[in-house]
One Martini backbone bead per residue (centre of mass of N, CA, C, O) as a GRO file, in nm:
protein
  328
    1MET     BB    1   3.605   8.794   8.610
    2PRO     BB    2   3.751   9.079   8.620
    3LEU     BB    3   3.941   9.274   8.472
    4LEU     BB    4   4.246   9.452   8.445
    5LEU     BB    5   4.330   9.813   8.455
    6ALA     BB    6   4.567  10.055   8.364
    7LEU     BB    7   4.450  10.395   8.441
    8GLY     BB    8   4.510  10.731   8.465
    9PHE     BB    9   4.193  10.824   8.385
   10ALA     BB   10   3.979  10.677   8.567
   11GLY     BB   11   3.903  10.880   8.793
   12ALA     BB   12   3.788  11.087   8.590
   13ALA     BB   13   3.551  10.914   8.476
   14CYS     BB   14   3.385  10.976   8.753
   15GLY     BB   15   3.388  11.292   8.808
   16GLN     BB   16   3.601  11.383   8.974
   17SER     BB   17   3.729  11.590   9.232
   18GLY     BB   18   3.990  11.845   9.304
   19GLY     BB   19   4.285  12.036   9.462
   20THR     BB   20   4.492  11.947   9.236
   21ASP     BB   21   4.750  11.979   8.975
   22LYS     BB   22   4.796  11.672   9.012
   23PRO     BB   23   4.792  11.384   8.891
   24PRO     BB   24   4.706  11.089   8.949
   25ALA     BB   25   4.794  10.794   9.001
   26GLU     BB   26   4.822  10.501   8.885
   27VAL     BB   27   4.556  10.269   8.851
   28VAL     BB   28   4.378   9.972   8.956
   29LEU     BB   29   4.084   9.861   8.788
   30PRO     BB   30   3.799   9.741   8.722
   31LYS     BB   31   3.705   9.545   8.424
   32ASN     BB   32   3.465   9.523   8.162
   33GLU     BB   33   3.544   9.283   7.904
   34ARG     BB   34   3.516   9.214   7.551
   35ALA     BB   35   3.507   9.069   7.261
   36GLY     BB   36   3.442   9.316   7.008
   37VAL     BB   37   3.268   9.515   6.791
   38TRP     BB   38   3.168   9.810   6.775
   39GLN     BB   39   2.822   9.941   6.796
   40PRO     BB   40   2.597  10.142   6.715
   41PRO     BB   41   2.328  10.298   6.760
   42ALA     BB   42   2.060  10.398   6.650
   43GLY     BB   43   2.116  10.594   6.341
   44GLY     BB   44   2.396  10.486   6.284
   45VAL     BB   45   2.667  10.502   6.031
   46GLN     BB   46   2.911  10.274   5.977
   47MET     BB   47   3.253  10.336   5.856
   48PRO     BB   48   3.524  10.320   5.698
   49LEU     BB   49   3.816  10.513   5.685
   50TRP     BB   50   3.967  10.298   5.515
   51PRO     BB   51   4.073  10.117   5.296
   52ALA     BB   52   4.136   9.780   5.302
   53SER     BB   53   4.421   9.815   5.141
   54THR     BB   54   4.528   9.993   5.370
   55PRO     BB   55   4.799  10.032   5.543
   56LEU     BB   56   4.834  10.015   5.900
   57ALA     BB   57   4.923  10.124   6.185
   58LYS     BB   58   4.961   9.985   6.484
   59PRO     BB   59   4.886   9.949   6.780
   60ASP     BB   60   5.011   9.828   7.076
   61SER     BB   61   4.815   9.559   7.041
   62GLY     BB   62   4.806   9.505   6.750
   63ASP     BB   63   4.609   9.207   6.664
   64ARG     BB   64   4.409   9.247   6.866
   65PRO     BB   65   4.104   9.218   6.932
   66GLU     BB   66   3.844   9.387   6.964
   67GLY     BB   67   3.686   9.585   7.228
   68THR     BB   68   3.445   9.599   7.494
   69GLY     BB   69   3.340   9.832   7.764
   70ASN     BB   70   3.323   9.882   8.124
   71GLY     BB   71   3.378  10.129   8.393
   72THR     BB   72   3.532  10.326   8.637
   73GLY     BB   73   3.243  10.417   8.689
   74LEU     BB   74   3.023  10.693   8.719
   75VAL     BB   75   2.804  10.903   8.504
   76GLY     BB   76   2.521  11.024   8.583
   77GLY     BB   77   2.450  10.720   8.706
   78ARG     BB   78   2.626  10.588   8.464
   79LYS     BB   79   2.769  10.408   8.249
   80TRP     BB   80   3.062  10.375   8.053
   81HIS     BB   81   3.184  10.329   7.714
   82TRP     BB   82   3.411  10.121   7.512
   83ALA     BB   83   3.679  10.107   7.287
   84SER     BB   84   3.927   9.856   7.200
   85TYR     BB   85   4.180   9.764   7.001
   86VAL     BB   86   4.209   9.956   6.747
   87THR     BB   87   4.287   9.894   6.391
   88ARG     BB   88   3.999   9.981   6.244
   89PRO     BB   89   3.876  10.261   6.177
   90THR     BB   90   3.585  10.476   6.232
   91MET     BB   91   3.276  10.630   6.105
   92THR     BB   92   2.987  10.782   6.250
   93LEU     BB   93   2.675  10.870   6.112
   94TYR     BB   94   2.454  11.161   6.172
   95ARG     BB   95   2.130  11.272   6.090
   96PRO     BB   96   1.908  11.498   6.054
   97LYS     BB   97   1.548  11.477   6.067
   98GLY     BB   98   1.521  11.766   5.998
   99ARG     BB   99   1.659  12.032   5.992
  100ASN     BB  100   1.932  12.141   5.767
  101ASN     BB  101   2.217  12.369   5.807
  102GLY     BB  102   2.512  12.238   5.700
  103THR     BB  103   2.641  12.152   5.961
  104ALA     BB  104   2.935  11.998   6.109
  105MET     BB  105   3.045  11.730   6.348
  106LEU     BB  106   3.340  11.619   6.494
  107VAL     BB  107   3.392  11.348   6.720
  108LEU     BB  108   3.636  11.327   6.998
  109PRO     BB  109   3.704  11.106   7.209
  110GLY     BB  110   3.812  10.989   7.494
  111GLY     BB  111   4.086  10.777   7.684
  112GLY     BB  112   4.400  10.829   7.703
  113PHE     BB  113   4.484  10.639   7.450
  114HIS     BB  114   4.340  10.354   7.532
  115VAL     BB  115   4.048  10.450   7.463
  116VAL     BB  116   3.699  10.484   7.349
  117ALA     BB  117   3.435  10.699   7.443
  118THR     BB  118   3.150  10.624   7.280
  119ASP     BB  119   2.917  10.767   7.455
  120LEU     BB  120   2.994  11.005   7.653
  121GLU     BB  121   3.201  11.123   7.394
  122GLY     BB  122   2.989  11.058   7.146
  123THR     BB  123   2.680  10.972   7.083
  124GLU     BB  124   2.563  11.178   7.291
  125ILE     BB  125   2.656  11.423   7.131
  126CYS     BB  126   2.502  11.361   6.871
  127ASP     BB  127   2.219  11.383   6.975
  128TRP     BB  128   2.253  11.692   7.011
  129VAL     BB  129   2.353  11.784   6.731
  130VAL     BB  130   2.101  11.697   6.559
  131GLN     BB  131   1.900  11.882   6.721
  132GLN     BB  132   2.044  12.143   6.574
  133GLY     BB  133   2.081  12.052   6.253
  134MET     BB  134   2.325  11.864   6.251
  135THR     BB  135   2.589  11.689   6.154
  136CYS     BB  136   2.733  11.370   6.275
  137ALA     BB  137   3.070  11.244   6.385
  138VAL     BB  138   3.220  10.948   6.502
  139LEU     BB  139   3.537  10.860   6.627
  140LYS     BB  140   3.720  10.553   6.584
  141TYR     BB  141   4.029  10.524   6.700
  142ARG     BB  142   4.342  10.436   6.747
  143VAL     BB  143   4.397  10.186   6.999
  144PRO     BB  144   4.666  10.192   7.173
  145GLN     BB  145   4.891  10.481   7.272
  146ALA     BB  146   5.180  10.549   7.389
  147TRP     BB  147   5.364  10.787   7.578
  148PRO     BB  148   5.669  10.850   7.598
  149ARG     BB  149   5.972  10.842   7.798
  150GLU     BB  150   6.223  11.099   7.884
  151ASN     BB  151   6.370  11.153   8.165
  152GLY     BB  152   6.060  11.152   8.287
  153LYS     BB  153   5.936  11.267   8.018
  154GLN     BB  154   5.693  11.341   7.828
  155GLN     BB  155   5.606  11.226   7.496
  156ARG     BB  156   5.537  11.258   7.169
  157PRO     BB  157   5.452  11.096   6.917
  158LYS     BB  158   5.556  11.117   6.601
  159VAL     BB  159   5.311  10.919   6.544
  160LEU     BB  160   4.962  10.994   6.555
  161LEU     BB  161   4.698  10.798   6.507
  162GLY     BB  162   4.453  10.980   6.583
  163LEU     BB  163   4.530  11.212   6.388
  164GLU     BB  164   4.511  11.061   6.127
  165ASP     BB  165   4.213  10.984   6.158
  166ALA     BB  166   4.100  11.274   6.189
  167GLN     BB  167   4.195  11.376   5.915
  168ARG     BB  168   4.052  11.175   5.743
  169ALA     BB  169   3.763  11.242   5.832
  170MET     BB  170   3.764  11.535   5.733
  171GLY     BB  171   3.816  11.462   5.435
  172LEU     BB  172   3.553  11.292   5.398
  173LEU     BB  173   3.347  11.509   5.465
  174ARG     BB  174   3.432  11.699   5.232
  175GLN     BB  175   3.407  11.510   4.992
  176ARG     BB  176   3.090  11.424   5.095
  177ALA     BB  177   2.911  11.676   5.140
  178SER     BB  178   2.680  11.656   4.929
  179SER     BB  179   2.573  11.371   5.025
  180TYR     BB  180   2.531  11.492   5.336
  181GLY     BB  181   2.437  11.793   5.343
  182ILE     BB  182   2.705  11.978   5.348
  183ASP     BB  183   2.929  12.222   5.425
  184PRO     BB  184   3.278  12.231   5.373
  185HIS     BB  185   3.290  12.521   5.553
  186ARG     BB  186   3.108  12.368   5.810
  187ILE     BB  187   3.349  12.197   5.979
  188GLY     BB  188   3.383  12.065   6.295
  189VAL     BB  189   3.517  12.025   6.635
  190ILE     BB  190   3.499  11.786   6.912
  191GLY     BB  191   3.683  11.751   7.217
  192PHE     BB  192   3.797  11.504   7.472
  193SER     BB  193   4.068  11.530   7.614
  194ALA     BB  194   4.237  11.355   7.412
  195GLY     BB  195   4.049  11.464   7.187
  196ALA     BB  196   4.128  11.763   7.238
  197TYR     BB  197   4.410  11.741   7.147
  198LEU     BB  198   4.342  11.661   6.859
  199ALA     BB  199   4.181  11.914   6.789
  200ALA     BB  200   4.419  12.109   6.832
  201ASN     BB  201   4.611  11.976   6.631
  202MET     BB  202   4.430  12.013   6.380
  203SER     BB  203   4.415  12.335   6.396
  204ASN     BB  204   4.761  12.368   6.358
  205THR     BB  205   4.748  12.168   6.097
  206GLU     BB  206   4.814  12.007   5.756
  207ALA     BB  207   4.998  11.786   5.829
  208ARG     BB  208   5.095  11.466   5.727
  209THR     BB  209   5.205  11.109   5.819
  210TYR     BB  210   5.061  11.010   5.556
  211PRO     BB  211   4.981  10.874   5.277
  212LEU     BB  212   4.807  10.959   5.015
  213ALA     BB  213   4.513  10.785   4.905
  214ASP     BB  214   4.307  11.015   4.808
  215ALA     BB  215   4.080  11.268   4.763
  216ALA     BB  216   4.035  11.315   5.070
  217ASP     BB  217   4.355  11.394   5.110
  218GLN     BB  218   4.308  11.683   4.952
  219GLN     BB  219   4.186  11.784   5.189
  220SER     BB  220   4.132  11.972   5.451
  221PRO     BB  221   4.202  11.898   5.805
  222ARG     BB  222   4.089  12.164   5.893
  223PRO     BB  223   3.888  12.312   6.089
  224ASP     BB  224   3.630  12.571   6.126
  225PHE     BB  225   3.589  12.464   6.426
  226ALA     BB  226   3.657  12.455   6.795
  227ILE     BB  227   3.611  12.220   7.069
  228ILE     BB  228   3.755  12.225   7.409
  229ALA     BB  229   3.751  11.959   7.640
  230TYR     BB  230   3.944  11.897   7.881
  231THR     BB  231   4.246  11.930   7.831
  232ALA     BB  232   4.570  11.792   7.730
  233ARG     BB  233   4.922  11.788   7.674
  234MET     BB  234   5.033  12.115   7.674
  235LEU     BB  235   5.173  12.178   7.944
  236ASP     BB  236   5.464  12.332   8.076
  237ASP     BB  237   5.548  12.247   8.424
  238SER     BB  238   5.879  12.277   8.461
  239LYS     BB  239   5.869  12.612   8.540
  240GLY     BB  240   5.627  12.607   8.722
  241ARG     BB  241   5.312  12.683   8.842
  242ASN     BB  242   5.284  12.968   8.659
  243SER     BB  243   5.330  12.847   8.400
  244LEU     BB  244   5.230  12.913   8.032
  245GLU     BB  245   5.374  12.695   7.881
  246LEU     BB  246   5.436  12.496   7.616
  247LYS     BB  247   5.497  12.234   7.473
  248PRO     BB  248   5.721  12.158   7.226
  249TRP     BB  249   5.484  12.002   7.040
  250VAL     BB  250   5.331  12.275   7.041
  251THR     BB  251   5.159  12.426   6.782
  252ILE     BB  252   5.092  12.757   6.639
  253SER     BB  253   4.830  12.892   6.434
  254PRO     BB  254   4.679  13.157   6.264
  255LYS     BB  255   4.478  12.933   6.115
  256ALA     BB  256   4.319  12.876   6.332
  257PRO     BB  257   4.022  12.839   6.453
  258PRO     BB  258   3.764  12.903   6.614
  259THR     BB  259   3.762  12.880   6.988
  260LEU     BB  260   3.622  12.664   7.239
  261ILE     BB  261   3.660  12.651   7.596
  262LEU     BB  262   3.629  12.376   7.838
  263HIS     BB  263   3.624  12.403   8.208
  264ALA     BB  264   3.738  12.300   8.529
  265MET     BB  265   3.892  12.400   8.814
  266ASN     BB  266   3.865  12.088   8.959
  267ASP     BB  267   4.042  11.931   8.777
  268PRO     BB  268   4.238  11.638   8.856
  269MET     BB  269   4.392  11.590   8.570
  270ASP     BB  270   4.352  11.896   8.426
  271PRO     BB  271   4.456  12.179   8.470
  272ILE     BB  272   4.374  12.505   8.398
  273ARG     BB  273   4.647  12.569   8.259
  274GLN     BB  274   4.609  12.419   8.002
  275PRO     BB  275   4.392  12.605   7.858
  276LEU     BB  276   4.531  12.877   7.914
  277ALA     BB  277   4.781  12.834   7.743
  278TYR     BB  278   4.635  12.791   7.478
  279ALA     BB  279   4.465  13.053   7.465
  280LEU     BB  280   4.705  13.251   7.473
  281ALA     BB  281   4.845  13.141   7.213
  282LEU     BB  282   4.611  13.205   7.021
  283ASN     BB  283   4.584  13.505   7.080
  284ASP     BB  284   4.873  13.582   6.991
  285ALA     BB  285   4.786  13.468   6.683
  286GLY     BB  286   4.479  13.582   6.631
  287VAL     BB  287   4.278  13.386   6.760
  288PRO     BB  288   3.962  13.313   6.833
  289VAL     BB  289   3.870  13.308   7.192
  290ASP     BB  290   3.677  13.105   7.404
  291MET     BB  291   3.561  13.082   7.754
  292ARG     BB  292   3.437  12.818   7.983
  293ILE     BB  293   3.438  12.853   8.338
  294TYR     BB  294   3.420  12.642   8.620
  295ALA     BB  295   3.446  12.540   8.940
  296LYS     BB  296   3.282  12.278   8.873
  297GLY     BB  297   3.317  11.912   8.732
  298GLY     BB  298   3.581  11.804   8.667
  299HIS     BB  299   3.604  11.505   8.474
  300ALA     BB  300   3.431  11.356   8.233
  301PHE     BB  301   3.109  11.455   8.194
  302GLY     BB  302   3.010  11.540   7.937
  303MET     BB  303   2.634  11.537   7.885
  304ARG     BB  304   2.572  11.478   8.184
  305PRO     BB  305   2.367  11.545   8.429
  306THR     BB  306   2.447  11.722   8.726
  307ALA     BB  307   2.521  11.917   9.007
  308ASP     BB  308   2.694  12.053   8.796
  309PRO     BB  309   2.648  12.319   8.595
  310ILE     BB  310   2.827  12.250   8.348
  311SER     BB  311   2.667  11.991   8.256
  312ARG     BB  312   2.397  12.179   8.188
  313GLU     BB  313   2.529  12.445   8.023
  314TRP     BB  314   2.732  12.396   7.788
  315PRO     BB  315   2.543  12.347   7.544
  316GLY     BB  316   2.432  12.632   7.534
  317GLN     BB  317   2.705  12.772   7.490
  318VAL     BB  318   2.758  12.637   7.221
  319ARG     BB  319   2.508  12.732   7.068
  320GLN     BB  320   2.572  13.033   7.087
  321TRP     BB  321   2.844  13.033   6.958
  322LEU     BB  322   2.754  12.919   6.684
  323HIS     BB  323   2.567  13.150   6.627
  324ASN     BB  324   2.784  13.373   6.626
  325LEU     BB  325   2.940  13.229   6.377
  326GLY     BB  326   2.699  13.115   6.175
  327MET     BB  327   2.633  12.786   6.220
  328LEU     BB  328   2.305  12.844   6.320
   0.00000   0.00000   0.00000
């Protein structure tokens, strides 16, 4: 019997498209899941993010054993898979097999802060990254973590576990740059959906909410470039349909790195005003921003080719943008 999981992001994981700016109601969908620690496919070297002795705040699932699963529809004709109940986060490193240009990319998968989409928005992205001559790291961050509601309005957790893990991963990449064959000043981030929010959050702050553990935490956690794919949780839509104000928890820094934003106009989960509001705020702060917006594509398409042009064309757009920045 399949387990059941209530996921507000599940419909989007199917790559569905729609014509409304309101996200669909939370639904219960079949879920195939079993206990077990996620393992990367061949070529990836998975490593602990934190020393074993470091006490970590637990996700909402407490000490429940980690699980792996798939379900909630197909993307590009294939299932997508996730890791869930993650209490000890990891970073999985992929090295280019041929030319190494010294640039690295930290990949932050989505999953609504419920799960981590390990293949669709993780290892499959690294497959492409290493083909470009870059080093790639996939982050398996702590989940689940609910965003609380006050008076019916969503609030950001005061301590966001995924952000702590992302900042730690960036510090590790910089500290170990020489052994990984990368330039510590050419390390960027790409995030999808919930991971896109984390990438944006990383871009605009260097403050950490955890005690500094070692030399890796002395490194800057801010990326050198950021790619934001179908982001969420940034737009304050309480002031009307055409408002482009940001949520009160979103801070913008003029030190944020050059940013590329990817989005589909018919995204049924996160309306186009989400990235527009963020892009305008970055621009007002003097941060270079590029946007690639397509009419169709829905949400959570990853890098799997579909009938929608965005799914087949955005990797080339990213490659050109990185070349323009001097990262390729």
